[in-house]
C-alpha positions in Angstrom: 92.6 77.5 99.9 94.9 75.1 101.7 94.4 71.7 100.1 94.6 70.0 103.5 91.6 72.1 104.8 88.1 70.6 104.4 85.4 73.3 104.4 81.8 72.0 104.2 78.2 72.2 105.4 76.5 69.0 106.3 72.7 68.9 106.0 69.8 66.5 106.3 66.5 66.5 104.5 63.4 64.3 104.1 63.0 62.2 100.9 60.4 64.8 99.7 62.8 67.7 100.4 65.7 65.9 98.7 63.7 65.3 95.6 62.7 68.9 95.6 66.3 69.9 96.0 67.5 67.8 93.0 64.6 69.3 90.9 65.3 72.9 91.9 66.2 75.3 89.1 68.8 76.9 91.3 70.7 73.6 91.6 70.3 72.7 88.0 71.6 76.1 86.9 74.7 75.7 89.0 75.5 72.1 88.1 78.7 71.6 86.0 77.8 69.5 82.9 78.7 65.8 83.1 80.0 66.2 86.7 77.6 63.6 88.2 79.4 60.6 89.7 78.2 57.7 91.8 80.4 55.8 94.2 80.1 53.0 96.8 82.3 53.7 99.8 83.4 51.4 102.5 84.8 53.2 105.5 86.4 51.9 108.7 87.0 54.1 111.7 89.9 53.2 114.1 91.0 54.1 117.6 92.6 52.5 120.6 90.7 50.6 123.3 91.0 53.7 125.5 89.9 56.1 122.7 93.1 58.1 122.7 92.6 59.6 119.2 89.0 60.6 120.0 90.1 62.4 123.2 92.7 64.3 121.2 90.1 65.4 118.7 91.4 63.1 115.9 89.5 60.8 113.6 91.3 58.0 111.8 89.6 56.4 108.8 90.4 53.9 106.1 88.3 54.2 103.0 87.9 51.6 100.3 86.6 52.7 96.9 87.1 51.7 93.2 90.4 53.8 93.3 91.8 51.6 96.2 92.4 52.3 99.9 93.1 55.6 101.5 94.0 56.3 105.2 92.8 59.6 106.4 93.4 61.7 109.6 90.9 64.5 110.4 91.6 66.9 113.2 89.1 68.1 115.7 85.9 69.3 113.9 85.7 73.1 114.3 82.0 72.9 113.5 79.7 75.9 113.9 76.3 76.5 112.4 76.5 73.2 110.5 79.7 74.4 108.9 82.9 72.6 109.6 86.5 73.7 108.8 89.1 71.1 109.7 92.4 69.6 108.5 92.4 66.4 106.5 95.4 64.4 105.6 95.2 61.5 103.1 97.8 58.7 102.6 97.3 55.9 100.0 97.6 52.4 101.5 97.7 48.9 100.1 94.9 47.4 102.3 92.5 48.1 105.1 95.3 48.1 107.7 96.1 51.3 109.6 99.5 53.0 109.1 101.2 55.8 111.1 103.5 56.8 108.3 103.2 59.5 105.7 101.0 62.0 107.6 103.9 64.1 108.9 105.1 64.8 105.4 101.7 66.3 104.5 101.9 68.7 107.4 100.2 66.8 110.3 101.8 68.2 113.4 101.0 65.4 115.8 103.2 62.4 116.7 101.0 59.4 116.3 103.5 56.9 117.7 104.0 59.0 120.8 100.3 59.6 121.2 99.3 55.9 120.9 102.0 54.9 123.4 102.3 51.4 121.9 98.5 50.8 122.0 97.2 49.3 118.8 94.6 50.9 116.6 91.4 48.7 116.2 88.2 49.0 114.2 85.5 50.7 116.1 82.8 50.7 113.5 82.2 50.8 109.7 80.2 53.1 107.5 78.8 51.9 104.2 77.4 54.5 101.8 76.3 55.1 98.3 77.4 58.5 97.2 76.2 60.8 94.5 78.6 63.7 93.6 77.8 66.8 91.6 80.0 69.9 91.0 78.2 73.2 91.4 79.6 76.5 90.0 77.5 78.9 92.2 79.5 82.0 91.4 82.4 82.8 89.1 84.7 82.4 92.1 83.2 79.6 94.0 83.0 75.9 93.0 81.2 73.4 95.3 81.1 69.7 95.5 77.7 68.4 96.5 77.7 64.9 97.9 74.5 62.9 98.8 75.2 60.0 101.1 72.8 57.2 101.7 73.8 54.2 103.9 74.4 53.0 107.4 76.8 53.3 110.4 77.3 49.7 111.6 78.4 49.0 115.2 78.3 45.3 115.8 74.6 44.4 115.3 73.4 48.0 115.7 72.8 50.3 112.7 72.1 53.9 112.2 70.8 55.2 108.8 72.7 57.9 107.0 70.9 60.3 104.7 73.1 63.4 104.4 73.8 66.2 102.0 77.3 67.8 102.0 78.3 71.0 100.3 82.1 71.3 100.3 84.1 74.2 99.0 86.5 73.2 96.2 87.4 76.8 95.5 85.9 80.0 96.7 84.4 81.6 99.8 82.3 80.7 102.8 80.1 83.7 102.2 79.1 82.4 98.7 78.4 78.9 100.2 76.1 80.4 102.9 74.2 82.5 100.3 73.6 79.5 98.1 72.4 77.3 101.0 70.2 80.1 102.2 68.6 80.4 98.7 67.9 76.6 98.7 66.5 76.7 102.2 64.1 79.5 101.2 62.0 76.8 99.3 63.2 73.5 100.8 63.2 72.5 104.5 66.8 71.8 105.3 68.3 70.9 108.7 72.0 70.9 109.7 73.6 67.6 110.7 75.9 68.8 113.5 77.8 65.5 113.9 80.4 64.0 111.7 80.0 60.3 110.8 82.8 59.6 113.2 81.0 61.4 116.0 77.7 59.6 115.1 79.5 56.3 115.3 81.0 57.2 118.7 77.5 58.2 119.9 76.1 54.9 118.6 78.8 53.0 120.5 77.8 54.9 123.7 74.1 55.1 122.9 74.4 59.0 123.1 72.9 61.8 121.2 69.7 63.8 121.9 68.8 67.0 120.1 66.4 68.0 122.8 69.2 68.4 125.3 71.8 70.3 123.5 75.1 70.8 125.3 76.2 74.4 125.0 79.9 74.7 125.5 80.0 78.4 124.9 82.5 80.4 122.8 85.8 81.9 123.9 85.8 85.7 123.7 89.0 87.8 123.8 88.2 90.9 125.8 91.1 92.7 124.2 90.3 91.6 120.7 88.7 93.6 117.8 85.0 94.1 118.4 84.0 93.0 115.0 86.1 89.8 115.1 84.8 88.8 118.6 81.1 89.5 118.0 81.2 87.6 114.7 82.4 84.6 116.8 79.4 85.1 119.0 77.0 85.3 116.1 78.4 82.1 114.5 78.0 80.3 117.8 74.5 81.5 118.5 73.3 80.7 115.0 74.8 77.2 115.3 73.0 76.6 118.5 69.7 77.8 116.9 70.1 75.6 113.9 71.0 72.6 116.0 68.1 73.2 118.3 65.8 73.4 115.4 66.3 69.7 114.8 64.4 69.0 118.0 61.3 70.6 116.4 61.0 68.2 113.5 58.2 66.3 115.2 55.2 67.1 117.4 57.0 66.1 120.6 59.6 68.7 119.9 57.1 71.4 119.1 55.4 70.9 122.5 58.6 72.3 124.0 59.6 74.7 121.3 59.7 77.7 123.7 62.1 76.0 126.1 64.3 74.7 123.3 64.6 77.8 121.2 63.2 81.0 122.8 66.2 82.1 124.9 68.6 81.0 122.1 67.0 83.2 119.5 66.6 86.1 122.0 70.3 85.9 122.8 71.1 86.4 119.1 68.6 89.2 118.8 70.2 90.9 121.9 73.6 90.7 120.1 72.1 92.4 117.0 70.6 95.1 119.2 73.9 95.5 121.0 76.0 96.0 117.9 73.5 98.3 116.1 75.9 101.3 116.1 78.5 99.3 114.1 76.4 97.9 111.3 74.4 99.5 108.5 70.8 100.5 109.3 69.4 98.3 106.5 71.2 95.2 107.8 70.1 96.0 111.4 66.5 96.3 110.3 66.5 93.2 108.2 68.0 90.9 110.9 66.0 92.5 113.7 62.7 92.0 111.9 63.7 88.4 110.9 64.5 87.5 114.5 61.3 89.2 115.8 59.4 87.0 113.3 61.0 83.9 114.7 60.7 85.0 118.3 57.1 86.1 118.3 55.4 82.6 118.1 57.9 81.2 120.6 57.2 84.0 123.0 53.5 83.5 122.5 53.9 79.9 123.4 55.9 80.7 126.5 53.4 83.3 127.7 50.5 81.0 126.9 52.0 78.2 129.0 52.4 80.7 132.0 48.8 81.6 131.3 47.7 78.0 131.5 49.6 77.3 134.7 48.1 80.4 136.2 44.5 79.5 135.2 45.1 75.9 136.5 46.0 77.3 139.9 42.9 79.5 140.0 40.6 76.8 138.8 41.9 74.3 141.4 41.3 76.9 144.2 37.6 77.0 143.3 37.0 73.4 144.3 33.8 72.1 143.0 32.2 75.5 142.3 33.2 75.6 138.7 32.1 73.3 136.0 32.6 73.2 132.2 36.1 74.5 132.2 35.7 76.3 128.8 38.8 78.6 129.2 41.1 75.5 129.4 39.7 74.3 126.2 40.2 77.7 124.5 43.8 77.9 125.8 44.6 74.4 124.5 43.2 75.3 121.1 45.4 78.4 121.0 48.4 76.3 122.1 47.9 74.0 119.1 47.5 77.0 116.8 50.8 78.5 117.9 52.6 75.2 117.5 51.3 74.9 114.0 52.6 78.4 113.3 56.1 77.4 114.5 55.9 74.2 112.4 54.9 76.2 109.3 57.9 78.6 109.9 60.3 75.6 110.0 58.8 73.9 107.0 58.8 77.2 105.0 62.6 77.4 105.6 62.3 80.6 107.7 64.8 79.4 110.3 67.4 77.9 108.0 67.2 80.5 105.3 67.3 83.4 107.8 70.3 81.9 109.7 72.3 81.1 106.6 71.6 84.6 105.2 72.9 86.0 108.5 76.0 83.9 108.2 76.6 85.1 104.7 76.3 88.7 105.9 78.7 87.9 108.8 81.3 86.7 106.3 80.8 89.5 103.7 80.0 92.6 105.8 82.3 95.3 106.9 81.3 97.0 110.2 81.4 100.7 110.4 84.4 102.1 112.2 85.1 98.8 113.9 88.7 98.2 112.8 90.3 99.8 115.7 87.7 99.3 118.4 88.4 96.9 121.2 85.6 94.6 122.4 85.8 95.6 126.0 86.0 99.3 125.2 82.9 99.1 122.9 80.9 96.9 125.3 81.5 99.1 128.3 80.3 102.2 126.4 77.2 100.3 125.2 76.4 99.2 128.7 76.7 102.7 130.0 74.2 103.8 127.2 71.7 101.2 128.3 72.1 102.2 132.0 71.2 105.8 131.0 68.1 104.6 129.3 67.1 102.8 132.5 67.6 105.9 134.6 65.0 107.7 132.4 62.2 105.5 133.6 59.7 106.9 136.1 57.1 105.4 138.4 53.5 106.8 138.4 51.6 106.6 141.6 54.1 104.2 143.1 53.8 101.8 140.2 55.4 101.1 136.8 52.9 101.4 134.0 52.4 98.4 131.7 54.1 100.0 128.7 57.1 101.1 130.7 57.4 97.7 132.4 57.5 96.1 128.9 60.2 98.6 127.6 62.3 98.2 130.8 62.2 94.4 130.5 63.4 94.6 126.9 66.4 96.8 127.8 67.4 94.7 130.7 67.0 91.5 128.6 69.6 92.8 126.2 72.0 93.6 128.9 71.6 90.3 130.8 71.9 88.1 127.7 74.8 89.9 126.2 76.7 90.1 129.5 76.2 86.4 130.0 77.8 85.8 126.5 80.8 88.1 126.6 81.4 88.1 130.4 81.9 92.0 130.4 79.9 94.6 132.2 80.0 97.8 134.1 78.1 96.4 137.1 79.8 94.4 139.8 78.6 90.9 140.6 76.1 92.0 143.3 74.6 94.8 141.2 74.2 92.4 138.3 72.4 90.1 140.6 70.0 93.0 141.3 69.5 93.4 137.6 68.7 89.7 137.1 66.3 89.9 140.0 64.5 92.9 138.5 64.3 91.1 135.2 62.5 88.2 136.9 60.0 90.5 138.6 59.4 92.4 135.3 58.6 89.1 133.6 56.0 88.4 136.3 54.5 91.8 135.8 54.5 91.6 132.0 53.3 88.0 131.7 51.3 87.2 134.9 49.8 90.5 136.1 49.5 92.8 133.1 48.3 91.5 129.7 44.6 91.9 130.4 44.0 92.4 126.7 45.4 88.8 126.2 42.7 87.4 128.4 39.9 89.5 126.8 41.1 88.3 123.4 40.0 84.8 124.3 36.4 86.1 124.5 36.3 87.4 121.0 33.4 85.9 119.0 32.1 83.9 121.9 28.7 84.0 123.5 29.6 81.6 126.2 28.7 82.9 129.7 31.0 80.2 131.2 33.9 81.5 129.2 33.2 85.1 130.4 33.0 83.8 133.9 36.4 82.1 133.7 38.0 85.1 132.1 36.5 87.3 134.9 37.9 85.0 137.6 41.4 85.1 136.1 41.3 88.9 135.7 40.2 89.2 139.3 43.0 86.9 140.5 45.6 89.0 138.6 44.2 92.2 140.1 44.5 90.7 143.6 48.1 89.8 142.9 49.0 93.1 141.5 50.0 95.1 144.7 52.3 92.3 145.8 54.0 92.1 142.4 54.4 95.9 142.3 56.1 95.9 145.8 58.6 93.2 144.8 59.4 95.0 141.5 59.7 98.4 143.2 62.1 97.0 145.9 64.2 95.3 143.2 64.3 98.4 141.1 65.4 100.6 144.1 68.4 98.4 144.7 69.4 98.4 141.0 68.7 102.2 140.7 71.1 102.9 143.6 73.8 100.8 141.9 73.3 102.5 138.5 73.5 106.0 140.0 76.7 105.1 141.7 78.2 103.9 138.4 77.0 107.0 136.6 79.0 109.1 139.1 82.2 107.1 138.5 
């Protein structure tokens, strides 16, 4: 490994989880004897008044330790899934005063003097931490440095606490690192820290940073690139988004909105796994498909329940003063809390983190079947044509789409819509794809707002409440009254898409 390249995972954990981590047999077995060190580090981060370095993706730091002063330049953090891989250049200095000399000799390609254009570097903020360092031999090939940092980012009178765990590769592979973190996360709730200390300091300066509103920048896909290489980029990106979004669910306020924060993000990854099924081993497909289904199900239940609650609220309000003792609302609220608790238990059990890091390890270590010479665009167009043929097999019965068929059609279209949005490749033109998205919307109405009578009846289980039966009957009646209109909209939307699909099949 290039000694100028820093490769690490940055995590956070509660005090209880950190204690559990340090007591874990896995960690103790991997620890190199007598490798424990403790340091106090004083870090100063610099930039110009106009943030020229920051805008170029460069962090400039001077660190004071017992060994003296070191000036460091780090290039733009290529962070995905909590894993960062970036260049780092270190130059010893006499004091806490920035220098522009010595970095070029280490391989830094930039011209700092030209970049700064005579602007002076100034201290933006300081970071004070106490660091514990352990060396971990996790495999014969891979040695890690584990650093536990506790301290503060200080910007004027403002502070932000630091409690981080870093696993940095000294020698070895990313796949081994991911496997090790996955094994830890199976027993200990771990969360990625997506921001570097520099980025956290910048956010503190600007009062930024909110996990609930995650900015998704997307990932650049090369249409002419190898299908394995490009889809692995997409998997990395989607897992990173999921792990980062998970941070918003660490408290009750986040759990309230778990479906909005995570559902489509996990579905997108599941769609990718379904899409690449012909290229991966069956056992891998089944493992990751089942894992993602386990994560999706409670999120989907919460999403459907919220639609359910909005629907019942509309029906209830239309009754005016006729109804009293709104028992169904109480039952729905109880169920909402139960689902939120299930999601919380999944997170605390490590299901999300463990599963995602296992998938990252597989992404690093796996070899896809026959993918070496297949172009992304070539494979994707073939797969979309396969899905189109599946859609053409659906038939209407008595001018309507049966509930089971509506569910299966929605699942197929969901894969195509989500994957196409990610890779920007498809066999349908823009207008025809709009027909598909419109049909997807109508199918969700059918699936979640019209069908699903069993879901309503399930709320009656074990109850002798006549009021509850009354409420359920009203909602069922309302759904039945809405059914003909929903069918018409879905049929019209399907007819437009069907025509487009048949034309493409002829091509």
